[in-house]
C-alpha positions as CSV (number, residue, x, y, z in Angstrom):
1,X,151.3,69.7,93.0
2,X,148.3,67.6,91.4
3,X,145.8,67.7,94.8
4,X,143.1,70.2,94.9
5,X,143.6,72.5,97.5
6,X,140.1,70.6,99.1
7,X,141.8,66.8,99.0
8,X,141.5,64.1,100.3
9,X,142.9,62.4,102.8
10,X,143.3,59.1,101.6
11,X,145.3,60.1,98.8
12,X,147.2,62.5,100.5
13,X,148.4,60.0,103.4
14,X,149.5,57.6,100.5
15,X,151.7,60.3,99.2
16,X,153.1,61.4,102.5
17,X,153.6,57.1,103.2
18,X,155.4,57.1,99.6
19,X,157.7,60.6,100.6
20,X,158.7,59.0,103.7
21,X,159.3,55.4,102.5
22,X,161.6,57.4,99.8
23,X,163.3,59.3,102.5
24,X,164.0,56.6,104.0
25,X,165.7,54.2,101.8
26,X,168.5,57.6,100.9
27,X,169.0,58.9,104.5
28,X,170.4,55.9,106.2
29,X,173.0,54.5,103.3
30,X,173.4,58.1,102.5
31,X,174.8,59.2,106.4
32,X,176.6,55.6,106.1
33,X,178.8,56.7,102.8
34,X,179.3,60.2,104.2
35,X,181.1,58.4,107.7
36,X,182.6,55.5,105.5
37,X,184.7,58.1,103.7
38,X,186.3,60.0,106.2
39,X,188.9,58.3,108.6
40,X,187.6,56.4,111.6
41,X,189.7,59.8,113.9
42,X,187.3,62.2,111.9
43,X,184.0,60.8,111.6
44,X,182.8,63.2,115.1
45,X,183.6,66.1,112.7
46,X,182.1,64.3,109.9
47,X,179.1,63.9,111.5
48,X,178.9,67.6,113.7
49,X,179.2,68.8,109.6
50,X,176.3,67.1,108.3
51,X,173.8,68.2,110.9
52,X,175.2,71.6,110.2
53,X,174.1,71.5,106.9
54,X,171.0,69.7,107.5
55,X,169.5,72.0,110.3
56,X,170.9,75.7,108.2
57,X,169.4,74.1,104.9
58,X,165.8,73.2,106.8
59,X,165.8,77.0,107.9
60,X,166.9,78.6,104.8
61,X,164.1,76.3,102.7
62,X,161.4,78.1,104.8
63,X,162.7,81.1,103.7
64,X,163.5,79.9,100.1
65,X,159.8,78.0,99.9
66,X,157.6,81.2,101.8
67,X,159.6,83.6,98.9
68,X,158.5,81.4,96.0
69,X,155.1,80.8,97.7
70,X,154.0,85.2,98.0
71,X,155.4,85.3,94.4
72,X,153.0,83.0,92.9
73,X,150.7,84.0,95.5
74,X,151.2,87.8,93.9
75,X,150.6,86.9,90.3
76,X,147.1,85.8,90.6
77,X,145.8,86.9,93.9
78,X,145.4,90.0,93.2
79,X,143.3,89.8,90.2
80,X,141.6,87.0,91.3
81,X,140.3,89.3,94.7
82,X,139.0,92.2,92.9
83,X,136.9,90.2,90.4
84,X,135.5,87.5,92.8
85,X,134.9,91.4,95.1
86,X,132.9,92.7,92.6
87,X,131.1,89.8,91.8
88,X,129.9,90.4,95.1
89,X,128.5,93.7,94.7
90,X,131.3,95.8,96.4
91,X,132.1,98.9,93.9
92,X,134.7,98.5,92.1
93,X,137.1,101.7,93.8
94,X,136.8,99.4,96.8
95,X,137.3,96.0,95.8
96,X,140.7,97.8,93.8
97,X,142.0,98.9,97.3
98,X,141.6,95.9,99.2
99,X,143.3,93.9,95.9
100,X,146.2,95.6,96.9
101,X,146.7,93.7,100.1
102,X,150.5,92.2,100.7
103,X,149.8,88.5,100.0
104,X,151.7,87.9,103.0
105,X,149.3,89.4,105.1
106,X,146.4,87.2,103.3
107,X,148.8,84.3,103.4
108,X,149.1,84.4,107.3
109,X,145.1,85.8,107.8
110,X,143.6,82.5,105.7
111,X,146.4,80.4,108.1
112,X,144.7,82.0,111.1
113,X,140.8,81.3,110.0
114,X,140.6,84.7,110.0
115,X,137.9,86.9,107.4
116,X,139.4,90.3,106.8
117,X,137.2,91.8,105.2
118,X,133.9,92.7,107.5
119,X,137.2,95.2,108.4
120,X,137.9,96.0,105.5
121,X,134.5,96.9,104.2
122,X,133.4,98.9,106.7
123,X,130.2,100.3,106.1
124,X,129.6,98.6,102.2
125,X,128.3,95.3,103.8
126,X,125.2,97.2,104.6
127,X,124.4,98.4,100.6
128,X,125.1,94.8,99.1
129,X,121.9,92.8,99.0
130,X,122.6,90.6,101.5
131,X,124.5,92.7,104.1
132,X,127.7,90.7,103.3
133,X,127.2,87.6,104.9
134,X,128.6,85.7,102.1
135,X,131.5,88.3,102.5
136,X,131.9,87.6,106.0
137,X,131.5,84.0,105.8
138,X,133.9,81.5,106.7
139,X,134.0,79.2,103.4
140,X,134.4,82.1,101.4
141,X,138.0,84.0,102.0
142,X,139.6,80.0,101.8
143,X,138.3,80.0,98.7
144,X,139.0,83.2,97.4
145,X,142.4,82.6,97.7
146,X,142.4,78.3,97.2
147,X,143.7,79.0,93.1
148,X,146.3,82.0,94.0
149,X,147.7,79.5,97.2
150,X,147.9,76.5,95.1
151,X,149.4,78.6,92.2
152,X,151.8,79.5,95.3
153,X,152.5,75.8,96.5
154,X,153.2,74.4,92.3
155,X,156.1,76.8,92.3
156,X,157.5,76.2,95.3
157,X,157.1,72.5,94.7
158,X,159.1,72.9,91.4
159,X,162.0,74.4,93.3
160,X,162.1,71.2,95.3
161,X,161.9,68.6,92.9
162,X,165.0,71.0,91.5
163,X,166.4,70.5,94.6
164,X,166.6,67.0,94.5
165,X,167.1,66.0,91.1
166,X,170.3,68.2,92.5
167,X,170.8,65.7,95.4
168,X,169.9,62.4,93.3
169,X,173.3,63.6,90.7
170,X,175.3,64.4,93.5
171,X,174.9,61.5,94.9
172,X,175.0,59.5,92.1
173,X,178.7,60.9,91.4
174,X,179.9,59.8,94.9
175,X,182.3,57.1,95.5
176,X,180.3,54.2,96.3
177,X,180.6,51.7,99.0
178,X,181.2,48.7,97.5
179,X,182.1,49.6,93.6
180,X,184.8,52.3,94.1
181,X,185.6,52.6,97.9
182,X,188.5,49.9,98.3
183,X,189.2,48.9,102.4
184,X,192.4,50.1,103.8
185,X,195.2,47.0,103.8
186,X,195.7,45.8,107.0
187,X,198.6,47.7,108.9
188,X,201.7,45.8,109.6
189,X,202.5,45.6,113.6
190,X,205.8,47.4,112.9
191,X,203.9,50.3,110.6
192,X,201.5,50.2,113.5
193,X,204.5,50.5,116.4
194,X,206.3,53.2,114.3
195,X,203.0,55.3,114.2
196,X,202.1,54.9,117.7
197,X,205.6,56.0,119.0
198,X,205.5,58.8,116.7
199,X,202.3,60.6,117.4
200,X,203.3,60.0,121.4
201,X,206.8,61.1,120.7
202,X,208.6,57.8,122.7
203,X,211.3,55.6,121.0
204,X,210.8,52.5,119.8
205,X,212.8,50.9,123.3
206,X,209.5,52.7,124.9
207,X,207.1,51.1,123.7
208,X,205.7,47.9,125.3
209,X,203.2,45.9,124.5
210,X,200.9,43.6,126.7
211,X,201.6,39.7,126.5
212,X,197.6,38.9,125.5
213,X,197.6,41.2,122.1
214,X,201.6,40.1,121.3
215,X,200.1,36.4,121.8
216,X,196.8,37.6,119.8
217,X,199.3,39.4,116.5
218,X,201.9,36.0,116.5
219,X,200.9,33.8,113.8
220,X,199.9,30.0,115.1
221,X,202.7,27.4,114.9
222,X,202.4,25.0,112.1
223,X,200.9,21.5,113.7
224,X,202.6,19.7,111.1
225,X,206.1,20.6,112.1
226,X,207.7,19.1,115.0
């Protein structure tokens, strides 16, 4: 939010690096905590629901961010565009009409590198002192919308800050592994056999334990006793 629209690459790269490190430090433990908070047999469902929410929120955030950006752009763009056109010699009536263009159209024209003033002003360009060379240059249109565009970005970024704060609070309120999460007690052999037989619909005498598994579960003999 503090960078100018014509920012230097070095500062921008540093901010992107910090953002990437922060995201990496959060994502892995957060995913581990999600997986540890569900039973082992439900971890596939947990992973699927996590991916579903992440993909859905990505798509939703694009619409939210563009809506906020357009809202910020529409507050200052008409006034800025009108004043700049009048300052370049465009009659006030024509400048007022062009200033009422939809902000979304102006935004996408800038993204595509397209200056619409040659078509919008038409014959008026011939009556300007420089023949409209400055108005139709590659620099005029981007610099014209730079201020309003930055204002829209600031509004969208403030929403991102608020969303990150909510996510951080939600993460702090969870039961952290190793702090409030207790490992499940070891299940006895009898309980495990009863659970297996119940799920399979078998009687107790129908269960067969492999010899190696039985030997592994049997306690080791005490060497001090004869």
